N, C-alpha and C positions, 0 to 999 in steps of 0.2 A: 439540601438548604433550599430553601425559601428565596421568591424572586422579589426583587425591590426596584423600583421605578429610578430609575437614572438619569434620563432625558429626555428630551424630544425634539422634532425636527415635522420642518413645515415641507408641502412637495408639492409640486406639480404634479395631479393627479394625471393625468396622462401621458407623462415622461419620465417621473420616477423609477428607478431601480432599486432594491433591494439586496446587494448581497449576500447569501448564506454561505457560509465552509465549513465543510463537513466533519466530522471528529477523527475519521481516519482514510486509508487508503478508498475503498470502495464506497464510502458516504458520499451521496450525490451532494453537486455542489455548482453553485453559478448563480446568475441573475435573473431577477424576478421582477415584472412587474407588479403593484400593488392588487392589482386584481386578477393574478396568475395564483395558482394552486401547484405550489414547490411540490416537487417530491417526498414520498412519506412511507415509510415500511408498509409490507401487504401482510405481515402479519409480525405475531410476537418473537417467533423465532427469529425473524431477519432483523428485528428490532435490535438485539443481541449482537450478531453475527456482521452487521454493516451498519449501523448508525449505533449512536451513545445510548446505551440502555437506560442507563440512571435518571434520564432526561429525554421523554416521550413529548413529542408537540403537538400543543393541542391544536384543536381547527381554529385556524383563521390566524395564524401567527408566522410572523418568521423568524427564524433559531439558526444561530451561528453557532461553532464550538468555539471559543477562542476567537472568534471572529466575524463581527457580522457591521457591514457599510450601508449606507443608504446615499445610493447619488439623486440630489433630491428634483433632478431637470434644469438645476440655472447654473451648473457648470464648476460648484462645489462640490464635494465627497466629506461625509461624516463619518469617520472611522472609529466604531468599539470595538479594543481588542483585551485581550489579555495581558499583565504584566510582564510575564516572563514564562518560559516552558513547563514551568513547575506548577503554573496556576492558570488552568484552562478553564473560566467559568463559562458555560449556557448564556448566549444573549439573545433576548428576543426583542423583537418590532412588530407592534400591534397595529391596526390602526385605529385612528381614535376621527372618527370625522371624514369627511371627504380628502383631506388636504392636511393629517395630522400624523404622525409616526410616534407614538411614545414607547421608550426602549425599555427594558428592565432588564436585568443581569443577578445570579447567584453567587454572584463569587466578583472580587476585588474587577475591576473594567480601567483601561485606559481610554483617555477620549480626546480626538486631534480633527481637523478640520483639513484636506488637501484640498490643490486645486489642479487644476488639467485633466477631469475626466477618472473615472471609476478605474481604467486601466493602468493609467498614471500612478495613481493614490496604489493601488494594491502592491505596485511593485515598490513603492516605496517604502510602503509598510513590513516588505518580508525583508527591505535592504536594509531595517531599522534593528528588526526582530535577528536578524543575521549577526548585526555588530556584538560582539563577545561572546555568542557560542555557537555558530559554526564556521569551518574554515574561509579563507580568504580568498581561496581560489580552488578550483575542482581540476585535477586532471580531466584531459581526454579518457574516455572508456573504448576501448574498442567494441568490434559488436559481438555478437555470441548466437548459441544456437539451442534452445531449449525441446525439454521432450513432450512437454503436458498435451500442447495442441493437437500435436500428432497421433500419441500413444495412450493418455490421457492414465489412467494407474494400471496397463498393462505393461507398461515400458518393460523391454528386459534388456542386458547388455551386449546383445548383438544388435539393435536396434540403434542403441548410441554408434558402436562402433562402426556400422553401415552409413550412418549420416555421419560420422568423424569423414571417412574416407570419399562419401559424393559431396562431398563439402570442401575437400581438397582438391580433387578433383575436375570439380564445375568452376573452381574460383571462388568461392559465395562468400569468401574471406571470414568466417567466423573465427574469434583469436580461444575463445571458451565455450567448452559445454555444458549445459547444465542439467543435470541428471535430477527431473523433479519430481513430483509425488506418486510412489506407486514401487518406487526400491525395497520401503519400511516393511518390515510384518507388520505391524501393529504404529498407530500414531501414538509415539511416547520411546519404541523402543528404537530409537532409532539408529542402535549401531547393531543391530538385528536384522539383514535382508532377508524379503520376502524371497521362499525359494524360488520362484516362479522367475523371478529375478536376474540368476545368476547371480555373476562374482563381479561386487562391485571393483576388484583390486584390479581384475581383467580393466574394466573399461578406463577406471583411473590411468594406469600404464599404458594404455593405448595412446591415450589422451597425451600423457607426456611425453610418449615416444616419437610425438607427431609434431610436436613444440606447442603443446594446446596446453591451456588452460583448462583446468575443471572446476566446475561448480558443483552444488546439491544443497537441495531442495531440505528443511526440516520447516517444522509447525511449532517452536522449541518450548509453550509455554501450553501448551494442549496435552491432556492426555486422555488416550481413550479409557472407557470402562474396560473395551477386552485386554489392554495392552498389560505386559509384565508390572511394569511402573505404578501401576491403578492397586493390581491383588499384592504386592509386593511392600509398595510404602505410602500407606494410607495416608502417615502424616507428615509426607510430602508436599499434599493437598491444601489448597485456599478454602477453607471452612467457611460452606454457604453459596459458594461461588459456583454458576453453571453459564459455561462457557456455549449451550446450544448442540444442537444434533446434525452432526454429519457424518459419512464414513458406516451409515447404519448404527450410530450409537452414540451415548450420551456422553459429552466431552465433559473433565475436570481442568483445573486450573493447576498448571503447578505452584507452589510457593517456593520463590528463589529467595526468602529472608530464611528460611529452613538451611541449616549449616549444609546438612547430607544432598538433599536439593540442588543447592548451590552447587557443590564440590560433582553434584552429579553434568552438571552443566557445563562447568569446564572442563570437564573430562572428554563430554559427548566432541564438543569443534575440537580440544586439542587434537583427538586421535585420530577425526578428519583429517585435520592440517598434517598433520603426520602421515597421513597416506598419500598426502600430494597435495588437498584439495585448500582453493586458496578462494574462491569464491562461495557466501553462503547465502542465498535467497532466505530467509525468518520471513514465516508467512502466517498468517493467522494469530499474528502477534497482541491485537487487540485485547486477547484473553489476560496477559498479565496487566493488564491494567483496569482487572474489573475488582469490584469491590468485594470483600470476604474477610474472613479471619484469618490473620497470617500470624507464625511464630515470632516476628518482631512486630511492634503495633506503627507502622506506617502507613501512610498514606497510598493509595493504587497508581499514583503517576508516580513516587518514587521509588515504590516497586517493580514497575516497569522500567524506570531507568536502570536499575541496578540491576534488571535481568539483562538487559542489553549490553554493560559494563561488563557481566560476567560473561556472556557470549564470546567479547573483544579479547576479555584476558586469556580464554582458549583458542579462540581462532590462530592470534597475534596479531601484533602491530598493522604488519602490511596486510592483512587479508582484505580484503569486501564483503562488507555487511549490506544487506540487500533487502530493507524492510518492504513488507506487501502487507494488506489488511492492516495496518500500522495506527495507531494514532497520533496525530500530525504533530503537530506544536511540541508534546511530547519527546520525540524522536530525534531531535534538533542537536545536531552535532556527534550522534552518534552512530547512525548509520549514515554509509557514504553515496546509496541508491534509494531511490524510495518510490514506490510503485505509488502513481496519484490519479489513480482511477479504479472503477469495477473491470473485474475481466472481461476481453474480448470474449466473445464464439465465432461460431460461425453463421450465426442468425443475426440479422440485424437488432431484431426485437426480443427483451427478456421473455421466455415464457410465463414468467407471471405478472408482466406488466410493471414488475419496480425495477426503475434504472440502477439502483445499487447491485443486481443480481446482474450474471454474464451477460451481455450482449455488447452489438459492438454500436447501437445508439448511445448505452451509458457510458462504456470507456472513451467515447469521441468529446459526447458532453462534459463529463467531468474533468478530461485531460485536459480539454483545451482552456478552460477554468481554471486549471492550477497553473498553467504554462509559465507564470509569472514565478513559482518556486524556483524555477530550474537554474541550474547556478548559483544561487541567492543561499539556499539552505542545503543541498542536497544536486545529486544527478536524477531529473528526472525517469521514472520508468514506464512510458504512457501504453506499454504492453507488447504484445506480441506481432512480429507482422506473421498474417497468414494469411495469405492469397491463393490457394489452391482451387480449384473451377468450381468447387460446390462452397465455397464463402459467398453468400448473402452481399451482395454491395463490395466486393473485395475493391474496386477501383478506387472508391470513396475511402477503405479505409486504409489503403495503400496513401493517399491524397493525406489520410489525418497525420498518418508516420511524420512523412516528407515534411510537413509542417513543424514539427518539434524539435528539439534541438537533445531531445533526451535519448537513451536507450535505444537503442536498435537490435535485436532480437529477432530470429527468425525461429517457428513453430511449426513449419507444415512437414511432415515426412518428405526429404527434399526428391524422394524420386515419385512423389504425389504430383509436380508442380508439373504445370504444361509450361510453353512455351514462353509466351506472357508473364505466369509467376514466375519462372526461373530472373528472366531477365529482370522484372522487377524486386525481387528481392535480392539479387544480387546486389542493383542501382540504392537500395534502397540499406546496406549494410557497408554504413560506415560509420566511423566515430562520432563522439557526442562531440555537440561543442561545447567550448567551454566560459564562454562569454554569457551572462544572462542578459536576455531579450527585453 
């Protein structure tokens, strides 16, 4: 869809800022001066994985996905935004002369002016969008422990049980233990464990016996080319959709509008729930909103939301759905917790220089810029506490986590923590705040 000019605003060149809201969890988000160069993808694969694939940004243009706000520097704020979560236009601002911005969009847009500065305008906007789409309030979520940043894709059931026992003995307060990527045989074959992992049932039973909840990771809309699902059910795939390359393989997209694929999704989550798993981290779900040929002729956002509804059907009404790598606006009302930043990493800077990629810097910048969503649309997830000695700038990362109201989740191997790391983790492991800031 082509872009059409829809408005303009005058700015004070040295004071004005433009707020770009990224498409999904990992998309950079923040406010930029008129002369700044906002973050852009390092390559075409990252454009698919972490930005909005269908609308790459031309040079010299600001772009927000469903939200672009301009603080001209005079105390007022101009806000251009999506009309609802089902229609999410890309909205651009281009500089025309030293003090004028022209706004364009490729879909319907609402516009209003707010007073009180940019932060107040963003909070007001989020509250308005939440009305009729998100719950009126959010219960406090207890802290968790996650396997990913300590064990990566090589996690075993013994690792999970060891950290459960250490958390109990050292009083870290983790209420839920999340088994992240690495337990599964292949991407798409969620009910088939990797032989080296051991027994998923054994790990779940250990947590249940300790009075703790269990969480599981999936990338429910991805189908790896090595998977059994890819070989046996090509009719379940979105035609022409390419979700990128990860795990040393190409990635296809599950078509949740196909009756067989829909039944499969419900069955996967029903099976996990029957095992005693109640927390579901849904990762890389940007894939569900990729364009392509589906069994039913629906738009990508409608298909994405249907996929989340199928997951809820299988997981049950009391399960916790935890989005990650997820389109932001289209997820409102369908997830309980949402990652609002790129992944943290033991390193301060991303290896590629692109802050959509794992790094402390990217996680801090985008996480702080989206704090205004917490307890309005969902419970924010700023990503995990990692403070073992080899983590760069670990004091700064701990301070960032402490400043957020969102989900607290440790992800160091507990045995690897020194005295400071252990004390800091114990101090940060508290329930989420329930009031929006």
